[in-house]
N, C-alpha and C positions, 0 to 999 in steps of 0.2 A: 374527772379525767376524760379527755376526748376519746371517742371510739376509734379504734384502729381500722384502717382500710384494708380488707383482705386482699383486694386486687393489688394494692401497692406492696403488701408483704410478699405476695407470690412473685411479683415482677422483680423485687429486690433479690429474693432468694435465687431465682433463675439467672439473673444477671451475674450473681456471684459464681454460678456454676457453669457459665458459658466458657468456651475455649479462651484461654488467658494469654497465650503467646502468639507471636506472628506465625510460627510454624503450625500451631494448633488451628488457627483460623483457615488455613488452606489444606488441612488434613482431612481426608474423607473419614479416616478412622476416628478422629476426635469428634466429628459431628455424629457419626454412628453411635459412638459411646454416649454422647450427650442425649440424643433422642431416645436411645434405649433406656437410659435411666429416668428420663422425665416424661416420655410419652409426648403426644401431640395435643392433649387437652390442657396440660399445665403449661401455659405459655403467655407471653405478652408480645405485642407488636413492636417492631423496631421503627424508629423515625416518626411515624404518624399513624393515627387511627383512621379507619374508614370514613367517619363523618367529616374529618378535616379536609379530605380531598375528593370525596365522592362526586360532587357536582362538577368540579374541574376535570376530573378524569373522564366522566361520562361525556362531557362536552367534546373532549378531544378524541373520543372513540365513536363519535357520531360523524360519519363520513357522508358527504353529499352524493347523490346519484351520479354515475351508475354504480357506485360502490355498493357492496352488499349491506343489507340491514343488520342490526345487532345480532339477531339470532343466527345469521349465516357467516358472520365474521370469524376469521381464524386468528386467534390470539395466543402468543407464547408468553409464559411467565417463567423466566429463568431463575435458578437458585430459589425455588419457591419456599423451601423449608416448611415450617408449620404455620406460616402466615395464613390468615383468613381472607387475604386479598382475592384469590380466585373464587372462593365461595361467594363473596359479596358480588363480584362481577357476574357470576352465573345467576344469582338470584335477581340481578337487574336485567336479565334477558340475554346475556352473552353466553351462548351455549358451547361453541367450539373453542375450548380453552385447553391448551397443552401445557402441563406443568412439568418442569424438569428440575432435578437436583441430583448431585452425585452421591447422596446418602440413600442407600437402599432402605435403611430403617425408616426414615421419614416418609419416603414415597409409599412404602407398603402400609404405613399407618394412615396416611392421608387417603389412600385408595379405600381402605376399610371404612374410614369415616364418611366418605362421599359417594361410594359406588351406588348405593341404593337411592339416595335423595338427589344426587346430581349425576345421573348415569352417562350423560354425553361428554362430560369432562374427562380428559385423559391424563395419565401420569407416567413419566418415563424416568428411569435411572440413567442419567446422562450428564457428562461433564460439560458445563456451559462453554468451555473453550474448544470443544470438539463435538458439536451437537449432531453433525451429519444430516441435518435437514437440508432439503434441496433449495436451490436459489429461488427467491420469490415465493416462499411457502406461507408467509404470514401477512395479514393486513396490519397487525400491530404487535409490538413487543413491549410488555409492561414490566419494568425492572424496579423492584423495591429493595434497594440496598445491596443487590448482588454485585453491581459494578464496584462499589466502594470496597468490598471484601478483597477484590483482586489487586488492590494496592499492595497486598502482601504475597503476590504470586511468586512461586518458587523460581521462575525464570527471570525475576526482576519485575518491579512494579509496572514499568512501561510496557514490558513484553506481554504480561497477562492482560492488561487493560487494552492494549492495541489489538491483540489477537481476538479478544472478545468483541470489540467494536467492529472489527472486520467481519466477524461472523454475523453480527446484528445487521450490518448494512447489506450483506449478501442475502440473508433470509427474508428481508422485507420486500414486499411488492412495490412497484412504482406507485407513489401516492400513499404508501404505508407510513406508519408513525412509530417512532421509538420514544416511549414515555418512561423517563427515568427519575425515580425518587432518590435523591442523593444529598449528602452533606456538602457537596461541592468543595472538597478539600482542593488545595492548589494543583496537585498533580492530576486529579480526576478532572477538575475544571478545565485546565489547559488542554488536556487531551480531547475532551468533548468539544471545545471550541475549534481546535485545529482539525480534528478528524471529520467534522461535519460542516466544512466550509463550502465545498463545491457541490452544488446540486441539492442543498438542503435548506428548508425554511425552519428557523429556530424561534421558539418562544421560551421564556424563562420566568418561573413564578416562585414566590414564597408561599409556603403552606402555613395555614393558620396554626398558632401556637397553643391552641386549646387541647393539649395532649392529655391522655389519661396517665395516671401514675405508672412509672416504670419505663416510659418511652424516653428517648434521648433528650437531653436538655439543650442540644444544639439545634440551630435553625435547619429545617428541611426544605429543600428546593425541588421543584418539578421542572425537568428539562424535557422539552417536547421538540423532536426533530422530524419533519415531514419530508419524505423522499420525493424529489422532483425529477421529472424526465429531462429537465434542462440543466446543463452544467453552468449554472449561474451562482453568483455569490450574493447573498442577502444579508442585511443587517439583522443582528439578533435583537428581538423585541422583548424588553424586560417588563414584567408586571410585578413590581417589588413593593412589599410592605416592610418598611424599615423600622417599624415600631417594636419589633422583637429582635434580640441579638443584633443590635445596631452595628457593632464593629464587624461582625461576620458578613452582614449584608453590604456594608460599606466596602469591604475588601473585594467582594464579588463584583460590585458595581464599578470599582476601579479597573478590575481585570476586564470587565465587559466593555468599558470605554476603550481600552487598548485594543481589544479584539475587533471592535467595530471600525477603528481607525485602519487596521490591517485590511479588513473586508472592503472598505472604501477604496483602498489602493488596488485591490484585486478587481473591483468592479469597473475600473477605468479601462479595462482591456477593450481593444477594438474588435476582438473576436465576437461574432454574433451568430448564434444558432437559432434556427427557426423550427416551428412545428408545421405539420402538414396543414393545419387549420389556417395558420397565418399565410402560408403560400396560396391557399385557395382564396384567401381574401385579397390577394394581389399585391402583397407587400414587396414582392420581388418580380413584379410583372405578371404577364399571362403565362401560367405554368403549363397550359395546354399547348403552347407554341414553343418551338426551339428558338432560343434567343442567342445570337452569336456571342460566344465568349463568357456566358453566364456561369458563375460558380456559386453554389449555395451549400452551406453546412446546415444539416437539419437532423432532427430526431423523428423517427417513425415509431408508432405504437399508440395505443389508447387504453386507458384503464377500463377493464371490463370487456374489452374487445380482443386484445392480443395478450399472449403470455408474457412477452418481453417488450422492452423498448430498445431501439437500435440507433447507433451512431452512424451517420451517413454523410456522403458528399455527392451532390448532383452537379454534373458538368454538361454544358451544351457546347458543341464544337462549332467553330467558325465555318461557314460554308466553303471557304477557299481551301480548307484542309481535306475536303472530299476528293473523290467520291467515297461514299460510305457503304460498307458491306452490311451494316445493321442500323436501324433507326433508333433502337433502344436496347442497351445492354446493361444487365445487372450483374455486378461482380461482388461475390461474398469473400471476405478476407477474415481469417482468424487474427486475433490480436498478436502482433509481433513487432519487432523493431522496425521492420520494413513498412508495415501498415501504419505504425505511429508516425513515421517520417512522411508517409503519404498524407495523413491527416494534417500534418504541420506545414506542408509545403504545397502551395498552389502550382508551382512549377512541376513538381513530381506528379501531381494529379493530372495535369495536362499531358504529360508524357504517357501516362497509363491510358488516357482517353485516346491519344493518337495510335497507341499500339493495338487497340481493339477496332479501329476504323469505324467507330460508332458515332452517330449524330448526337446521341444523348447517352451518358454513362451514369449509372447510380452505383456508388461504392458503399457497401454495407460492411462495417467492421464488427465482428463478433468477439466478445471478451470471454473470459474463462467460465462465466456462468452458463454459457451455451454448450459447454463441452459434453454434457451428459444428454444433450438433445440431438435427435437424428436430423440429418440435413433435410429430409422430406418434411419434417414437422416445422422446421424453421421456414421452409419455402411456403407452407400453408399459412403460417403465422404472418408472414410479410406480404403475401400476394395481394390482399385487399388494398394495402397502402401503395404498393408498387403500381397497380393498375391506375390509381388516381394520379400518378406521376407520368403516365404513359402519354407521349405527345400525340396529337391528333393525326400525324402522318403515319403512326404505327396503328393502323386501323384494326388489326387482328391481334388476339392474344399471342398467336404464334410468332408475331413480329418482335416479341420481347425475348431476349436470349439470356439465360442464366448460366453463370459459371462460378466455380471456386478457383481462386487464382493465387493461393499462397505460395506454392512452389514456383510459379511463374514470376511473381513479384520478387521473391528472394533469389531467383536464378538457380533453384535446386534441380539437379538432374536425377538424383536418386536419394532416398532417405530410408532409414531403418531405426526404429526404436529398440535399443538394446537393453534398456532397463527403465522401470518406473516404480516409484515407491510413494506411499502416502505419508506425509508428515503432518503432525498436529499443528505445527507452527507455519508451515509453508504450503500446505495442500499437497497436490500431486507434483512430484519432481521427476523430470524425464531426462534420460541420457539418450542422445540420438546421434547416429552416424550419418553424415550427408556427403554427397558429392555435388559441387556446383558446376554449372555449365562451363565456366572458364577456369576450373581448378586443375586442369590437366590430369584428371583421374586421381587426384590426391583426395583422400578421405579425411574429413574433419569430424572430430567428436565434440559435441556441444552439450551444454547443460542449460535447461530452462525450467523455470518455476511457473506453474499454472497461475498463481495468484499475483505475480508481479506485473506491473504495467508494461514492461518491455519484453516479458517472456524470457528470451535468451539472455543468460548472464555473460557467457564467453565461450570460446571454442579454441581448439588446438588441433593441428594436423596429427594424423597417426603415421607412425614410421613404418607400419606394415599395412597391407591391404586388409581392411576389416571386414569387408563383405563384397559379395557379387550378387546382383539381382537385376532383373529386367526393369525397365521403366514402368512406372505405374504408381499405384497408391503405396504410401509408406507401409512397410511390412513390420509387424510387431513380433518379437521373439520372446521366448521365456528365459533367455540367457541371463544369468545373474553373476557372471564373471567376465573378466576381460582377458582371458587366457589367450596368449599369442598376439595380443595387441599392445603396442607401446605408444604412449602419448608423448609427443615431442615437447620437452620443457625448455628448449633453448630458442624458441621462436614465439613471437607474439603476433596475433592476427587482428585484434581489435584496436581501433583508433585510440580509445581511451587508455588502454594499457601502454601503447607505444608513447602516448603523450605524457603519461606518468613518468616513464623512464627518462624522457627528454627533460622534463621539468625538474626532477629530483637531481639529475646530473648538472643541469644549468645552475640551480640554486645550491651549489655544493660547497660554499665557503666553510660552513660548519663541519661538513663531512670531512673535508681535507684536514681541518684542525684536529678532530678526534682521531683520525686515522694516523696522522703523524705522531700523536701522543701514544699510540699503541692501543687505543680503544676501538670499539665498534660503534657504528651509528645505530642508535636505538630506533627501531622502526615498528610502528603499529599499523596493521591493516584491518579495518573493520569490514567484515564480510569475506568468507573464504571462497564461496562459489566452488568451482572445480579445482581451485588451488593453482591455476595457471600462473597468475601474477607472482605470488610469493615464491613458487618454485623457480621461475625465471630469475627473480631478483637474487635468490640464494645462489644460483648457478653462475650468474653473470657479474654480480656485484659482491665480492667477498668481504667488503668493509661493513656490510649490514648485519645486524642482529635483529631478527624479525619475530614479532609476536602477532599472531592472527587472532582476532576476536570473532567468534561465531556463536550465535545463540542456539542453533539447531544441531544437535548431534547427528541427525540423519544426514545433513549436508556433509559433515566430516566423513561419515561412512561411505557416501557416494564418491567423494573426492578421492578417498584412499583406494576403493575397490575398482573404480572405473576410469580414473585419471592419473593413477600412479602417484598420488600425493603421499609424501613421507615427511616425518619430522626428524630433527636432529638437534644438536646443541645450538645451532644458529637459527632454527626455525621451529617455533612452538605454537600450538593452538590452545586457546582458552575457550571453553564452552561456558559462556556467561553473557550477561546483558552488556552491550557496548557502552551505553550511557553510564552505567554503574562503574565499568572498568575505567573509562576516561576520567570520571569524577575522582576515583581513587588515585589515579596518577596525578591529577591536579592538586589534590589535597595532601599528597605524601610529602614527608619531610626527610630528605636524604642526609646522610652523614656528610657527604661532600656536596658542594654546590652543584646543582643541576644533575646530580648523580642518578636520580630516579625519573627525571623528565624525559620526554619523548623528542627525538630529533626530527622524526618524519612521521606524520600521521596521514593515512590514506583511507578514504571511505569508498568502498566498492560495493554498495548496496543499492538496489533499485527499489522503487516505491511499490508497496502492495495496496496502496489506497488511492484510487482515482479522485477521491474527494479533495485531496490536497492540491490537485492541479499539477503535481510533479510526476514525471516518469522516473526521474532519478535526481537526488537520493530520496530516502524517507524524509518526510517533512520535519520530523523531530530533530534531525541532524543539522538543519539550517535555521532552527529557532535561535533567537538572540541569546537566550540563556545557555543553550548548549554550546554555541560558538564561544561564549566567554569561558566556559569550562575547557573547551579545546585549547584556547589560547593559554590558559593557566597550566595546562598539561605539557605545553611545549617548552623546550629549552630556549635559551636566549636567542638563538639563531634558528629556531625550529621552523619547519615548513608543513603546511596543511594543504592537502590536495583532495579534490572530489569532482565528480561528474555532475553537471547541471543540464538537465534535459526536461523541457516543458513545452507544450504547444501554446502556452499563454504568455504573452509578453508581460502582462501585469504580474504574473507569478514570479517571473525572473526579476522584475524590478523590486519586488519585496525582498527577495533573497539578496540582491545587491545591497539594498538598504540595510539589512541586518548585518551583512558582512562589513560594510563601511562603518557601522557603529562600533565594531569590535576591532577590525584590522585596518591599519592605515596604508599597508603595503600590499596591494592586490594586483594580480596578473591573470591573464587568461589566454586560451587558444581554442580554436574550433577544429574539430575532426569530423570524420564521416560526412563529408560534403557540407559541413557547416551546421549540421543538426545537433551535434553534441558539443557542449562547451565544457572545457576543463578549467577549473578555478584553482589558482595557486595563491595561498595566503601566507606571507612571510611575517614572522613575529617581530623581527627587528624593525625599527622605525625608519632607518636610512634606506632610501630607494636603491634598487639594483640597476646599475647601468647595463642594460641588456646587450648592447652591441659589444661592449668590452667583455661581458661574461661569455658571450658566444665565441669570441675569439680565444679566450682563455680555455674554454671547454674543448674547442677543436685541438688546441696544442696538447692539452692533457690526454685526450683520447688517442691522438696519433702516436703519442709517446708510450702509452700503456696498453693499448688493445690491438695493435697491428691492423687496424682498420677492417675488422670483421664487417660483414654486410649490415648487421644490426646497428653498428656504429654510424654508418652512413645515414640510416633512418633517424637516429638520434640527432645528428647534426642538422639534418633537414628540418625536423620537427621543432628543434630548439629555437630556430629562427622565426617560427610562427607565433611564439609567445610574446604578448604585448601587455602593456599596462592596462588594467581594467578602467575604461573611461568613466 
């Protein structure tokens, strides 16, 4: 009789005792119980053993100068469990390794096991979805199976995965690497491909199949993403051995081919960003001289020299626009809708240049990762690079003028933060009261998310004066209530929300049919924000029955406490994953035809991921697969509306292509001076005669609404809607 393999027996026994259900896999209590019963010495590796990937991993942890040597590199190992991965890395010379896991039991056991022999390695009891490590904290993040577990996240698989990936991208330094050992299941694979598009260099490997007994029988892959300072799109380079698990590798290669086709489309963009090194080499002329009308988009920063990298625009004024009060002006802007529009528009850039009366203007846009850094520190970090951009006419350092111009750009006269709260899913959420220079002393309350690309979600006027203060820096208060302040819900201020109302009323054939039949128009809004849009729709459009899908319960609390949002029989909020919710609508079988389908679906969510190239919406919502799900969820004459905002023409082209693959009846309009595009996708195949529809809409509104001021806005905006070319 053949001799039994003790290691195999141990691994089989442990595998049988691992958490068994989806809930158990994401439960801290289940893992604590498991590690308590088994300890950390009785274990087997998941996916792959150290010898299978040792050389490959070490190669990708070897960074060229001026990056630190292995003994000085900072490495994070999330969801470390009882794996020996960190121990092997430490023994190879990597000393500064931070291990995190939400199981206190396994962290305490691994500390006891390693503290004496590996004293420089650290262990933290931390949820990998909310690590609280600062931006740019690590040179490398090595994930061995942690990402795959999040497919079973309690917030929905895409939510858990997306939140984690956003954490990873924030925590990595420029030039850092995310190294992920994964089974590359379709959901994980698609998210990795889409989330690491802009500004990442990707390699993909198969891991040798010479696994020890007890490891998975599926093929393991290594996904390596290097964080670039340039917002470029690179092809994913595969290094695949198809000799093992051939069908699994074939499926991945098919998906990789599709992804690289998408990346080729993105790379056709005419947008070109430069480094300081390229400018010093003369690719845009002599940078020491002011060249009339020159505009350059560039990144500032250098690995090992600066703490951060910065997105910038350099503008040289034509001589005829003088005389100039300054030769060189540096303007720092926080990430906002206004600053995003400036980055997207050369016309707006020139207007800012003229307003400062400077011969040369450098605009530096700071994103949320700089929020915890003092202004003086940012000035010190950027000054070496700024001086290299100083024209020869500005011979003294004092000739360079520095300002922060957020309030000026947005036209803000006064501002006050009335509430801020930290959300696991959205980072810091702010409620701010502002007065604009041209608002006739009307106070607006607005909501903005630190992590999203556009910052401010929306705003509404207050019907009572919310504050009085002198001009100056924003004043933060400790108020956690909106006592005495009422938010006006019958007025819309954002171009997107006004356009939504114009579009849904214009494409109202189905709405009229259901209303006449005594029913209500089934409406779904993805993204609650402050609740301004759904509250307006409930107040102004009584034929709608509205369901709002919001993933973050903190957002609902803020909307209720600070914006007066309330639910009733015609307006309900679901705290759930939007993709899961829409998929259930698409797959539902109603007793009556179309009874459970959606008549109107609106996406009101901005992107939290700059790597997608989108400011709005989230990239997941315009992937072809989800667009197909949306179409299936709509009733026969249903309407889908969302906001499209990107600085990159190539990104918009890909979104258009995905839309045309799914919908044949597409329309659009531009708002906010042409920077925001609203897309209207009609499910029915027959095209809408827009001129006739506008005339019919005007007759209907005049008969039913007595021409309130908002109706005039609707009539004006409806005429801006055109077929998508």
